[in-house]
C-alpha positions in Angstrom: -78.3 -21.1 20.4 -77.3 -17.9 18.6 -74.4 -17.7 16.1 -72.2 -15.9 18.6 -72.7 -18.5 21.3 -72.0 -21.4 18.9 -68.9 -19.6 17.7 -67.6 -19.0 21.2 -68.1 -22.8 22.0 -65.9 -23.8 19.1 -63.1 -21.2 19.7 -60.9 -23.2 22.1 -61.1 -26.5 20.3 -57.8 -27.5 18.7 -56.3 -24.0 19.2 -52.5 -23.7 19.8 -51.6 -21.8 22.9 -48.4 -20.6 21.2 -49.4 -19.5 17.7 -53.1 -19.1 18.2 -53.7 -21.2 15.1 -55.8 -24.3 14.8 -54.8 -28.0 14.5 -58.0 -29.8 13.7 -56.8 -32.6 11.6 -59.3 -35.4 10.7 -59.7 -38.4 13.0 -57.8 -36.6 15.9 -59.2 -35.7 19.3 -59.9 -32.1 18.3 -61.8 -32.9 15.2 -63.7 -35.6 17.0 -64.7 -33.1 19.6 -66.0 -30.8 16.9 -68.1 -33.6 15.4 -69.5 -34.4 18.8 -70.4 -30.7 19.2 -72.2 -30.8 15.8 -74.2 -33.9 16.8 -75.2 -32.1 20.1 -76.3 -29.1 18.1 -78.3 -31.2 15.7 -80.0 -33.0 18.6 -80.8 -29.7 20.2 -82.7 -28.7 17.0 -84.4 -32.1 16.7 -82.6 -32.7 13.4 -82.1 -36.3 12.2 -78.5 -37.4 12.0 -77.1 -39.5 9.2 -73.4 -40.5 9.2 -71.5 -42.7 6.7 -68.6 -45.0 7.5 -66.0 -42.3 6.7 -67.5 -39.8 9.2 -69.3 -37.5 6.8 -72.5 -36.4 8.6 -75.7 -34.7 7.6 -78.3 -33.3 10.1 -81.7 -33.4 8.3 -84.6 -31.1 8.8 -87.2 -33.4 7.2 -90.1 -32.0 5.2 -93.7 -33.3 5.5 -92.7 -36.1 3.1 -90.3 -37.5 5.7 -86.9 -39.2 5.3 -86.0 -40.4 1.9 -87.7 -37.7 0.0 -85.8 -36.7 -3.1 -84.8 -33.2 -4.3 -83.3 -32.2 -0.9 -81.4 -29.0 -0.3 -78.0 -29.5 1.4 -75.8 -26.8 3.0 -72.8 -26.9 5.3 -69.1 -27.2 5.0 -66.2 -28.8 7.0 -64.7 -28.6 10.5 -61.1 -29.8 9.9 -58.3 -27.3 9.4 -54.9 -27.0 7.7 -51.9 -27.2 10.1 -51.8 -24.0 12.2 -54.9 -22.7 10.3 -57.5 -20.1 10.9 -60.8 -20.4 12.8 -63.2 -19.5 9.9 -62.2 -21.8 7.0 -64.9 -24.5 7.2 -66.5 -24.0 10.6 -68.0 -20.7 9.5 -70.2 -22.5 7.0 -71.3 -25.1 9.5 -72.2 -22.7 12.3 -73.9 -20.4 9.8 -75.9 -23.2 8.5 -77.2 -24.2 11.9 -77.9 -20.5 12.7 -79.8 -20.3 9.4 -82.0 -23.2 10.4 -82.9 -21.3 13.5 -83.6 -18.2 11.6 -85.8 -20.0 9.1 -87.8 -21.5 12.0 -88.2 -18.0 13.5 -89.6 -16.9 10.2 -92.1 -19.7 10.3 -90.7 -21.5 7.2 -92.0 -25.0 6.7 -89.7 -26.8 4.2 -91.4 -28.3 1.1 -88.1 -30.1 0.5 -85.8 -31.7 3.1 -82.9 -29.5 4.3 -79.6 -31.0 5.4 -76.7 -29.4 7.2 -73.6 -31.4 6.2 -70.1 -31.8 7.6 -67.5 -33.4 5.2 -64.3 -34.8 6.6 -60.7 -34.2 5.5 -61.6 -31.2 3.2 -58.2 -29.7 3.6 -56.2 -32.8 2.9 -54.0 -31.8 5.8 -53.5 -35.4 7.1 -53.8 -37.7 4.1 -52.8 -35.3 1.3 -56.0 -35.5 -0.8 -58.2 -32.4 -0.5 -61.9 -32.9 -0.2 -61.4 -36.5 0.5 -64.7 -36.9 2.4 -66.9 -35.3 -0.3 -65.0 -37.1 -3.1 -65.8 -40.4 -1.5 -69.4 -39.4 -0.8 -69.9 -38.2 -4.4 -68.2 -41.3 -5.8 -65.6 -39.4 -7.7 -62.8 -41.5 -6.1 -63.0 -45.2 -5.1 -62.1 -46.4 -1.6 -59.6 -48.9 -2.9 -57.7 -46.0 -4.5 -57.3 -44.0 -1.4 -57.3 -46.6 1.5 -53.5 -46.8 1.2 -52.9 -43.0 1.6 -50.5 -42.4 4.5 -50.1 -39.4 6.8 -46.8 -37.9 8.0 -46.5 -40.7 10.6 -46.9 -43.5 8.1 -50.4 -44.4 9.3 -52.7 -45.6 6.4 -56.2 -44.1 5.9 -57.5 -47.7 5.9 -56.1 -48.2 9.4 -58.0 -45.2 10.7 -61.4 -45.7 9.1 -63.1 -48.3 7.0 -64.8 -46.8 3.9 -65.5 -50.1 2.1 -69.2 -49.7 2.7 -69.3 -46.5 0.6 -71.7 -43.6 1.2 -75.4 -42.9 0.4 -75.4 -39.4 2.1 -75.9 -37.6 -1.2 -78.7 -39.7 -2.5 -81.7 -37.5 -3.2 -79.8 -34.3 -2.9 -81.1 -31.8 -5.4 -78.7 -28.9 -4.8 -75.9 -27.8 -2.4 -75.2 -24.3 -1.1 -71.9 -23.8 0.8 -71.1 -20.7 2.8 -67.4 -19.9 3.3 -65.2 -17.1 4.5 -63.6 -15.5 1.4 -60.0 -16.4 1.0 -59.0 -13.2 -0.7 -59.9 -9.5 -0.9 -62.4 -9.3 -3.7 -65.4 -8.4 -1.4 -63.2 -5.9 0.5 -62.4 -4.1 -2.8 -66.1 -4.2 -3.7 -67.3 -3.0 -0.3 -69.7 -5.9 0.0 -70.2 -8.1 3.0 -71.4 -11.1 1.0 -70.8 -12.5 -2.5 -71.9 -15.4 -4.6 -69.5 -17.8 -6.2 -69.3 -18.2 -10.0 -66.7 -21.0 -10.0 -63.4 -22.4 -8.9 -60.1 -22.1 -10.7 -58.4 -25.3 -11.9 -55.8 -26.4 -9.3 -53.5 -29.3 -8.4 -50.9 -30.7 -6.1 -47.8 -32.2 -7.5 -44.9 -34.0 -5.7 -41.4 -33.2 -6.9 -38.8 -35.8 -5.8 -35.2 -34.7 -6.3 -32.6 -37.4 -5.7 -28.9 -36.8 -5.3 -26.0 -38.1 -3.2 -25.6 -37.7 0.5 -22.2 -36.4 1.5 -20.2 -34.5 4.1 -20.9 -30.8 4.2 -17.4 -29.9 5.1 -15.2 -32.2 3.1 -17.1 -32.4 -0.2 -16.0 -29.7 -2.7 -18.8 -27.7 -4.2 -18.0 -28.9 -7.7 -18.2 -32.5 -6.6 -21.6 -32.4 -5.1 -24.9 -33.8 -6.4 -27.1 -31.7 -4.2 -30.9 -32.0 -4.7 -31.5 -29.0 -2.4 -30.1 -26.8 -5.2 -32.4 -28.3 -7.7 -35.4 -27.9 -5.4 -34.5 -24.3 -4.5 -34.2 -23.2 -8.2 -37.5 -24.9 -8.9 -39.3 -23.0 -6.1 -37.9 -19.7 -7.5 -38.9 -20.7 -11.1 -42.4 -21.6 -10.0 -42.8 -18.2 -8.3 -41.6 -16.3 -11.4 -43.8 -18.3 -13.8 -46.9 -17.7 -11.7 -46.2 -14.0 -11.4 -45.8 -13.7 -15.2 -49.0 -15.6 -15.9 -51.2 -14.1 -13.1 -51.5 -17.6 -11.7 -50.5 -19.1 -8.3 -47.7 -21.5 -7.5 -46.6 -22.4 -4.0 -44.1 -24.9 -2.5 -45.5 -24.9 1.0 -44.2 -28.3 2.1 -40.8 -29.8 1.9 -39.1 -33.0 3.2 -35.3 -33.5 3.3 -33.3 -36.7 3.8 -31.3 -37.2 5.9 -32.1 -33.7 7.2 -28.8 -33.1 8.9 -27.1 -29.7 9.3 -23.7 -31.0 8.3 -24.8 -33.2 5.4 -25.5 -32.7 1.8 -29.0 -34.1 1.3 -29.6 -37.3 -0.6 -33.2 -36.5 -1.3 -35.5 -33.4 -1.3 -39.2 -33.7 -1.8 -41.3 -30.6 -2.4 -45.0 -30.3 -2.9 -46.2 -27.8 -5.5 -49.7 -26.2 -5.2 -50.5 -24.7 -8.6 -53.6 -22.8 -9.7 -54.7 -20.8 -12.7 -57.9 -19.4 -14.3 -58.1 -22.0 -17.0 -57.0 -25.6 -17.4 -54.8 -24.7 -20.3 -53.0 -22.0 -18.2 -52.6 -24.5 -15.3 -51.1 -27.1 -17.6 -48.7 -24.6 -19.2 -47.6 -23.4 -15.7 -46.9 -26.8 -14.4 -45.1 -27.9 -17.7 -42.9 -24.9 -17.6 -41.9 -25.5 -14.0 -41.2 -29.2 -14.6 -39.0 -28.3 -17.7 -36.9 -25.8 -15.7 -36.7 -28.3 -12.8 -35.5 -31.1 -15.1 -32.9 -28.8 -16.7 -31.6 -27.7 -13.4 -31.5 -31.3 -12.1 -29.4 -32.2 -15.2 -26.9 -29.5 -14.4 -26.8 -30.5 -10.7 -26.3 -34.2 -11.3 -29.6 -35.0 -9.6 -32.7 -36.8 -10.9 -36.3 -35.7 -10.7 -39.6 -37.5 -10.6 -42.9 -35.6 -10.7 -46.1 -37.1 -9.4 -49.5 -35.4 -9.7 -51.2 -36.2 -6.4 -54.5 -34.5 -7.1 -55.7 -32.3 -10.0 -59.1 -30.6 -10.3 -60.4 -29.0 -13.4 -62.3 -25.8 -13.8 -65.6 -25.9 -11.8 -68.4 -23.6 -12.9 -71.2 -23.3 -10.4 -74.8 -23.4 -11.6 -75.2 -20.0 -13.2 -79.0 -19.8 -12.9 -78.8 -20.8 -9.2 -76.1 -18.2 -8.6 -78.2 -15.4 -10.2 -81.2 -16.5 -8.2 -79.3 -16.3 -5.0 -77.5 -13.0 -5.9 -80.5 -10.9 -6.9 -83.1 -8.8 -5.1 -81.9 -8.4 -1.6 -82.3 -5.6 0.9 -78.7 -4.7 0.4 -79.0 -4.9 -3.3 -77.7 -7.6 -5.6 -74.7 -9.5 -4.2 -71.6 -9.6 -6.5 -70.9 -12.8 -8.3 -67.1 -13.6 -7.9 -64.7 -16.5 -8.7 -62.4 -18.2 -6.2 -59.0 -19.8 -6.6 -59.5 -22.0 -3.5 -60.9 -25.5 -3.6 -64.0 -26.5 -1.8 -66.4 -29.4 -1.2 -68.8 -27.4 -3.3 -66.5 -27.9 -6.3 -66.5 -31.7 -5.8 -70.3 -31.8 -5.7 -70.6 -29.5 -8.7 -68.2 -31.6 -10.7 -70.3 -34.7 -9.7 -73.4 -33.1 -11.3 -75.1 -31.6 -8.2 -76.4 -28.1 -8.9 -74.2 -26.0 -6.5 -73.7 -22.5 -5.3 -71.4 -20.8 -2.8 -71.8 -17.7 -0.6 -68.7 -15.9 0.6 -68.4 -13.7 3.7 -66.0 -10.8 3.6 -62.5 -11.3 5.0 -61.1 -7.8 6.0 -57.5 -8.7 5.4 -57.8 -11.5 2.8 -55.5 -13.7 4.9 -56.5 -17.3 5.1 -54.9 -20.7 6.1 -53.3 -18.7 8.9 -54.1 -17.8 12.5 -54.8 -14.2 11.2 -57.8 -15.4 9.2 -60.8 -13.3 10.3 -64.3 -12.2 9.5 -66.2 -9.5 11.5 -69.1 -10.7 13.5 -71.4 -8.2 11.8 -70.5 -9.6 8.4 -70.9 -13.2 9.7 -74.5 -12.3 10.7 -75.1 -10.8 7.3 -73.9 -14.2 6.0 -76.3 -16.1 8.2 -79.2 -14.0 6.9 -78.0 -14.4 3.3 -77.8 -18.1 3.7 -81.3 -18.2 5.3 -82.6 -16.1 2.4 -81.1 -18.5 -0.1 -82.3 -21.6 1.6 -85.8 -20.2 1.9 -86.0 -19.6 -1.8 -84.8 -23.1 -2.5 -87.1 -24.7 0.1 -90.3 -23.0 -1.2 
């Protein structure tokens, strides 16, 4: 099945009829349908399926050495989405990987090393709050006991949805990982290039800010008598924006919860989640520290209290430089540009765990991502498939 046909088959799954965005949260019907589709496509290609207890899956094209051979090449991405997300973030890497297998076979490639097409679960952290949860557990960078108690917005615990006590052996024998992804920015647009190679991932983290005040009547409580945590939160969001702009960093309060969440009530509690990113770990630390200081100062003046909890923090990830240069050089279109990204990926988890890792990015004409407006032109996607096949062929030789 060609790229376009596979892409058309995925297009309706989990798509909102109102916004046009995607709701493909892990361990829901939409995401389960996608994983079933992947299994069917793997079977169509006579690939050997291997799945761990969490739901991470690899479809193996075994070499002459058969299953269990070491130094395997892994590619792929994820199928889950953010809430009301775009079509390309994740699935583009999975569909392109399957299409690349088809292209390699058309070229007559016989792999000297096993090639796997992988799908990691809960990459976005959209349900249980920890990004790249599936790849972190597969790589052993987090322990099951530390995450089994994570709860979604409905209070359901991860351990009640899936049992990960058995661990994962999916990455055993993997010698390198190449992830193709839609670019989540405009670097390739500015360079006039359809494909780029990743150099690394900015440090980034998610931090929960809990502001606590005093619930009261919106009409009868004088402004000077209030202990309003919404004011503390609002100033903090503005402060984060200003600090990030001054430091050429990124700071976003994209999620907020209010209690009791009544129109005619001063809130008793406001919780906001800060997503912060910067080009160095020192810059990230300075950004978060500055935001916390201003938040604490404002809380003191508002008569509220603040507790800050880092929910996940990832350091600077540098992809394998030699591997990146090998993949970037000597193509029909010329050398592909090598660019950084401020977005987190499963590739970053595997790289941090010691697996030689590279990323390929496909041009996004608007740079919009995590949105229904996310897009990549079909012509560029096909260049991406060819680029991935070229990269895998070099690694499999």
